[in-house]
C-alpha positions as CSV (number, residue, x, y, z in Angstrom):
1,X,91.2,101.7,88.1
2,X,94.5,102.6,86.6
3,X,97.0,99.9,87.7
4,X,100.7,100.2,87.1
5,X,103.5,97.8,88.0
6,X,106.8,98.9,89.5
7,X,109.8,96.6,89.1
8,X,113.1,97.3,90.8
9,X,116.1,95.6,89.3
10,X,119.9,95.4,89.7
11,X,122.2,93.2,87.7
12,X,119.7,90.3,87.2
13,X,119.0,90.6,83.5
14,X,118.0,87.0,83.1
15,X,115.4,87.2,85.8
16,X,114.1,90.5,84.4
17,X,113.8,88.9,81.0
18,X,111.5,86.3,82.6
19,X,109.4,88.8,84.6
20,X,108.7,91.5,82.1
21,X,107.2,89.2,79.4
22,X,104.9,87.7,82.1
23,X,103.8,91.2,83.0
24,X,103.3,92.1,79.4
25,X,100.8,89.2,79.2
26,X,98.6,90.7,81.9
27,X,95.9,92.9,80.3
28,X,94.9,94.7,83.4
29,X,98.2,96.5,83.6
30,X,98.2,100.0,82.2
31,X,102.0,100.4,82.4
32,X,105.1,98.5,83.6
33,X,107.7,100.9,85.2
34,X,111.2,99.4,85.6
35,X,113.6,101.1,87.9
36,X,117.1,100.1,87.0
37,X,119.5,100.6,89.9
38,X,122.5,101.4,87.7
39,X,123.0,97.8,86.5
40,X,126.2,96.9,84.7
41,X,125.0,93.7,83.0
42,X,123.3,95.1,79.9
43,X,119.9,95.7,81.6
44,X,119.7,99.3,80.4
45,X,120.4,98.3,76.8
46,X,117.9,95.5,76.9
47,X,115.2,97.9,78.3
48,X,116.0,100.5,75.6
49,X,115.5,97.9,72.9
50,X,112.0,96.8,74.1
51,X,109.4,97.8,71.6
52,X,106.4,98.2,73.9
53,X,104.9,101.6,74.8
54,X,103.5,100.1,78.1
55,X,107.0,99.4,79.4
56,X,108.7,102.5,80.8
57,X,112.2,102.5,82.4
58,X,114.5,104.8,84.2
59,X,118.2,104.0,84.9
60,X,119.4,105.6,88.1
61,X,122.9,107.0,88.3
62,X,123.9,105.0,91.3
63,X,122.7,101.8,93.0
64,X,120.2,103.0,95.6
65,X,119.2,99.5,96.8
66,X,115.7,98.2,96.9
67,X,114.6,100.9,99.3
68,X,115.7,103.7,96.9
69,X,114.3,101.8,93.9
70,X,110.8,101.5,95.4
71,X,110.9,105.0,96.7
72,X,111.7,106.2,93.2
73,X,109.3,103.8,91.4
74,X,106.3,104.3,93.7
75,X,106.6,108.1,93.4
76,X,106.9,107.8,89.6
77,X,103.7,105.7,89.4
78,X,101.7,108.1,91.6
79,X,102.9,111.0,89.5
80,X,101.8,109.1,86.4
81,X,98.3,108.9,87.8
82,X,98.1,105.3,89.0
83,X,95.2,104.4,91.2
84,X,96.9,101.2,92.3
85,X,100.6,100.3,92.2
86,X,101.8,96.7,92.0
87,X,105.3,96.4,93.5
88,X,107.9,93.7,93.0
89,X,111.6,92.9,92.8
90,X,113.1,91.5,89.6
91,X,113.4,87.9,90.8
92,X,109.8,87.2,91.5
93,X,107.1,85.9,89.1
94,X,103.4,86.4,89.6
95,X,101.0,83.7,88.6
96,X,99.0,84.7,85.5
97,X,95.8,85.3,87.5
98,X,97.6,87.0,90.5
99,X,96.6,90.5,89.7
100,X,93.0,89.7,88.9
101,X,92.6,87.9,92.2
102,X,94.2,90.9,94.1
103,X,92.0,93.4,92.3
104,X,88.9,91.4,93.0
105,X,89.6,91.6,96.7
106,X,90.5,95.2,96.6
107,X,87.1,96.0,95.1
108,X,85.2,93.6,97.4
109,X,87.0,94.2,100.7
110,X,88.3,97.7,100.2
111,X,91.8,96.6,100.8
112,X,94.5,99.3,100.7
113,X,97.7,97.3,101.0
114,X,97.3,93.6,99.9
115,X,99.5,90.9,98.5
116,X,99.6,87.4,97.3
117,X,100.9,84.3,99.1
118,X,104.7,84.4,98.3
119,X,105.7,80.8,97.5
120,X,109.1,79.2,97.3
121,X,109.8,78.7,93.6
122,X,111.7,75.5,94.3
123,X,108.7,74.1,96.3
124,X,105.4,75.9,95.9
125,X,103.9,74.0,98.7
126,X,106.0,76.1,101.1
127,X,106.2,79.8,101.7
128,X,109.3,81.7,100.6
129,X,109.2,83.8,103.7
130,X,107.8,82.3,107.0
131,X,105.0,84.4,108.4
132,X,103.6,84.9,111.9
133,X,99.9,84.4,112.0
134,X,97.9,87.2,113.6
135,X,96.7,86.9,117.1
136,X,99.6,84.8,118.4
137,X,103.2,83.7,118.1
138,X,102.8,80.9,115.7
139,X,105.1,81.1,112.6
140,X,104.2,79.0,109.6
141,X,106.2,77.8,106.6
142,X,103.7,75.7,104.7
143,X,101.1,76.9,102.3
144,X,98.6,74.4,103.8
145,X,98.9,76.1,107.2
146,X,98.2,79.5,105.6
147,X,95.1,78.1,103.8
148,X,93.8,76.6,107.0
149,X,94.3,79.8,108.9
150,X,92.6,82.0,106.3
151,X,89.2,83.6,107.0
152,X,87.2,84.1,103.8
153,X,90.4,83.6,101.8
154,X,92.4,86.3,103.6
155,X,95.0,86.5,106.3
156,X,94.2,89.9,107.8
157,X,96.9,92.4,108.7
158,X,99.7,90.3,107.2
159,X,101.5,90.9,103.9
160,X,105.0,90.3,102.5
161,X,105.8,93.8,101.3
162,X,107.3,94.5,97.8
163,X,106.7,91.0,96.6
164,X,103.7,91.5,94.3
165,X,101.8,93.8,96.7
166,X,99.1,96.2,95.6
167,X,99.1,99.7,97.2
168,X,96.4,102.3,96.7
169,X,97.3,105.8,95.6
170,X,95.3,107.1,98.6
171,X,97.4,105.2,101.0
172,X,100.6,106.5,99.4
173,X,99.3,110.0,99.7
174,X,98.5,109.4,103.3
175,X,101.7,107.8,104.5
176,X,104.3,108.8,102.0
177,X,107.0,106.8,100.2
178,X,109.4,104.0,101.5
179,X,112.5,105.2,103.4
180,X,115.1,105.4,100.6
181,X,118.0,105.8,103.1
182,X,117.5,102.2,104.4
183,X,119.1,100.9,101.1
184,X,118.0,97.2,101.6
185,X,116.4,95.1,104.3
186,X,113.8,96.6,106.6
187,X,112.4,99.2,104.3
188,X,109.5,96.9,103.4
189,X,108.7,96.1,107.1
190,X,108.9,99.8,108.0
191,X,106.4,100.6,105.2
192,X,104.0,97.9,106.4
193,X,104.2,99.0,110.0
194,X,103.7,102.7,108.9
195,X,100.6,101.6,107.0
196,X,99.3,99.6,110.0
197,X,99.8,102.7,112.3
198,X,97.8,104.7,109.8
199,X,94.9,102.2,110.0
200,X,95.2,100.8,106.5
201,X,93.2,97.7,105.5
202,X,95.9,95.1,105.0
203,X,95.7,91.4,104.0
204,X,97.2,88.5,102.2
205,X,95.0,87.1,99.5
206,X,95.7,83.4,99.8
207,X,94.5,82.3,96.4
208,X,96.8,84.8,94.7
209,X,100.3,83.4,94.2
210,X,103.7,84.9,93.6
211,X,106.8,82.7,93.1
212,X,110.1,83.8,94.6
213,X,113.5,82.0,94.9
214,X,113.8,80.7,98.5
215,X,116.7,80.9,100.8
216,X,117.2,78.5,103.7
217,X,118.6,81.0,106.1
218,X,115.5,83.2,106.6
219,X,113.7,82.2,109.8
220,X,116.5,80.0,111.1
221,X,115.3,78.4,114.3
222,X,117.2,79.3,117.5
223,X,116.9,79.0,121.3
224,X,115.8,75.4,121.0
225,X,113.2,76.2,118.4
226,X,111.4,78.8,120.5
227,X,112.1,81.6,118.0
228,X,113.8,82.3,114.7
229,X,116.4,84.7,113.3
230,X,116.8,86.1,109.8
231,X,120.4,85.2,109.2
232,X,122.1,86.0,105.9
233,X,125.7,85.1,104.8
234,X,126.0,88.6,103.3
235,X,127.7,91.2,105.5
236,X,126.0,94.0,103.5
237,X,122.5,92.5,104.1
238,X,123.3,91.9,107.8
239,X,124.6,95.4,108.4
240,X,121.5,96.9,106.9
241,X,119.2,94.5,108.8
242,X,120.9,95.2,112.1
243,X,120.7,99.0,111.5
244,X,117.2,99.2,110.0
245,X,115.6,96.7,112.3
246,X,116.9,98.6,115.3
247,X,115.3,101.7,114.0
248,X,112.0,100.0,113.1
249,X,111.7,98.4,116.5
250,X,112.5,101.6,118.3
251,X,109.9,103.6,116.3
252,X,107.1,101.1,116.2
253,X,107.6,98.6,119.1
254,X,109.7,100.3,121.8
255,X,113.1,99.9,123.4
256,X,112.2,96.6,125.0
257,X,111.9,95.0,121.6
258,X,115.2,96.6,120.5
259,X,116.9,95.0,123.5
260,X,115.3,91.6,122.8
261,X,116.5,91.9,119.2
262,X,120.1,92.7,120.3
263,X,120.0,89.8,122.8
264,X,118.8,87.5,120.0
265,X,121.6,88.7,117.7
266,X,124.3,87.9,120.4
267,X,122.8,84.5,121.2
268,X,122.5,83.6,117.5
269,X,126.1,84.4,116.6
270,X,127.5,82.9,119.8
271,X,125.6,79.7,120.1
272,X,123.2,79.0,117.1
273,X,125.6,79.8,114.3
274,X,128.8,80.9,115.8
275,X,130.2,83.9,114.0
276,X,131.5,86.2,116.8
277,X,132.6,88.8,114.3
278,X,129.0,89.5,113.5
279,X,128.4,90.9,116.9
280,X,130.6,94.0,116.7
281,X,129.4,94.5,113.1
282,X,125.8,94.5,114.4
283,X,126.7,96.9,117.1
284,X,128.4,99.3,114.6
285,X,125.3,99.2,112.4
286,X,122.8,99.8,115.2
287,X,124.9,102.7,116.6
288,X,125.1,104.3,113.1
289,X,121.3,104.0,112.6
290,X,120.6,105.5,116.0
291,X,122.8,108.6,115.2
292,X,121.2,109.0,111.8
293,X,124.2,107.7,109.7
294,X,123.1,105.8,106.7
295,X,126.4,105.5,104.9
296,X,128.1,102.6,106.7
297,X,126.6,99.9,104.3
298,X,128.7,101.3,101.5
299,X,131.8,99.6,103.0
300,X,130.3,96.3,102.0
301,X,129.2,97.2,98.5
302,X,130.9,95.4,95.7
């Protein structure tokens, strides 16, 4: 099996300088493909200076966001003949045995889209991103809860996309590439839901670990703890989230879920974390997405 890693980076040279050497130590990787989203911090120069034929890099002319980067990188790996593509951002760090454990379960369980447990770098006993366990509404934050819920070492039909996930070439050929126009936030969920709709075999491999810096705002409790909201202080990220989540819910869950998401947004920014200005911003983003306009986020680029 030809396995290639795709790393998407933008202006985080110090993080990239930590990640690439870790990947270079993993013998099962045929190539490491770095997609540089037009960084201005010396990333391109550092990549040029690397003396390793396994490391390939392409610097894009503009910042296309994570969505554009993974669209470009996944297509690149498939054209290179990869059988499996290992996808990650520049700020993550796989455990040394992460790939081996994923490959073992791909072979054993015929997984097509699988990933590691994504742990908070500051506290590896906790998940970086809370997950909803299959078959219910329970959201868990602790690694111990994930281990207790696993069946035969897997959490079926759950994965945190683009954080150390392995995708098979066959699945990419079946469902296509990530939606590059999404820029950031929601492209990963859309790709996961597209894979689910196509009947892909999906799972989190609990023993495989991937560290990622945690943020306290993801999964903020609201409505007296009955649900959570993915708040971000960044207007750019929120705009993309409001636009892309609206489109994802409409396409894969239906208009009722779109309405519930809008109601959650209004409640959150009126009562949970009062920021009334976020409500018209959310409305503009959702309306733009529904009419097929994917340019509005550029207003918030710096």
